[in-house]
N, C-alpha and C positions, 0 to 999 in steps of 0.2 A: 410585559415586564423589560425593564431596561437591559440594553446589550450593550456592552463596551466594545465599540468596533475596533479598537485596538488591541483587545485580549485575544491571542490566538489560542486559549485554553477554553474557550466557550464550548460546553457540550450539553446536551440534553441529560435531564436528571436521569432519565433511564440507561443512558449510555455510562454516566458515571457510576450507577449502582452496578452495571454488568462488569464494568472495569474493576471495582472493588472486589467483586466475586471472583474474577478471573485471577486477580493477584492472590486472593486466599487460596485458591485451588493450586495455584502455582507453588506457593510456599509450603503447603501441605505435602506436595510431592517432591519439591526441590527447593529446600530453605535457603540454599545458597543462590537462588535466582530470583529476579524481579522482572517485571515489564518496564521498558525504557520507551517513552513516548516522544515521538517525533513533532508531529503537529496535529491540530485538531481543526477548528474552526478557520475559515478562511472567506474573505468576501468574494463575491461572483467576478469581480475585475481580476483578481489574483488567480482564481481558478481558470478563468479566459486566458489570461497571459501565459499560465503554464501548460495548458492544453495546445494552445497555439504553437508556443515555443517547443514543445515537444513534437510536433507534427513537422515544424520547420528544420529542426535537427535531424529527425529521422530522414527527412528528404535529402537533407545536405550530406549525411553520412553514407546515402547510396547514389550520390551524384545526380540528384533529380532536381529539376527546376521547378519549384511549386507553382510558378505562373505558366508553365508549358502545358497546354491544353492536350497535348498527344500524350502526356504522362498521367491523364486523370484516372485511368485503370488502376495504376500502381498507387498514384496519391490516395485514392478511395481504400486501397488495402492498407495503406499505412495509417490512415484515419481509423479503419475498423481495428486495427492491431493496437492504437494509443487508446481507444475507447475502452479496451479491455481493462487498462489499467488507471486511466484518469476519467471522471465522469465528464460528459460534454457540458460546457458552460450554458445555463439558460436562465433567463428572468422569468420564465413559464413559473407562476407559483404551484402548479399542479405537477411539475417534474424536476424540482431543484437538486442541483448536485448534493450529495450528502455532507460533504464538508461545509457546505454554505448554510446549512441549517443545524450544525452542532450535532449531527448524526454519525459522524465517521471520525476516526482517529487513525493515525499512522503510528505503528508501535512496533517493537520488536522484544527480544530477550535481552537481558543484562546480568552481570554477575552482581553479588551484593553491593559492590562500590560504584554499580551504576555504568559500568562499560560494557557497551554493547556486545553481544556475542556474535561471532562470524555465522551467518545462516546461509552462505555461499553465493549472495548477490547484494549489490548496493542498492539503499534506498532509493525509490523513483527510478529504477533501471526499467527500461521497457524491453522486454523479449522473453525468449523461452525460459531463461534461468529465473525469472520473477514467478513463474507459475509454481503454486504450493507443491504440486507432485514432481516437479522437475528432477529432483535428487532421487526420490522413490523410484521413477521410471529408470533415471540413468543409473542408480545403484544395481537396479536387477541385471544391467548389461555389464558394470565394469567392476563392481565389487571394490570399489576403492574406499579405504577406510575414512578419508575426508568427507567424500559423498555420504558415506554411512552417518558421519557425525552431522553433516547439514541436515540430512533427511530426519535424523531423531529430534533434534532441535526444532525443526519446522513442524513435526508431527506433535511435539510436545506444545508448542505455541497453538496450533490449531487445535488440541484438544482441550486446553484450559479455556480458549475463547468460546469454544463451541459449548463447554459445561456451563459457561457463564450467560449463554444465550445470545452469542454473537453468530 
């Protein structure tokens, strides 16, 4: 089938079907909410750029010279951390990054007008706050109402996505 290399919204049919189900489940329980999509398909070159850029920025923010051989242990740890959030780019057809095959999509919750809700973290942020259960674990310790709200929103998103087969 023809793939428009300029279309960032290319998704597998199975992913589209599950997205529609997730939106239906969300509307059933929260008619004032919808899914807000950020991005889907990306070429391997973009995946590589984003992966490499994120590693470089993480090194820079920690004062680490990425070319310093004595920092290899720390750089390896950063590589592992980034790999939790960004699929390693590869042209190996048996292990492609999901975004490069139309198998992944970045999304969040939004109000009915399409305004993204605050889930307590920025899109593409790398760090503990991006873990799905961050506010669940944090709320148990702090009982902050904002953290409870973030946890509830994340739990809702997780629930509708899981019900839809993600």
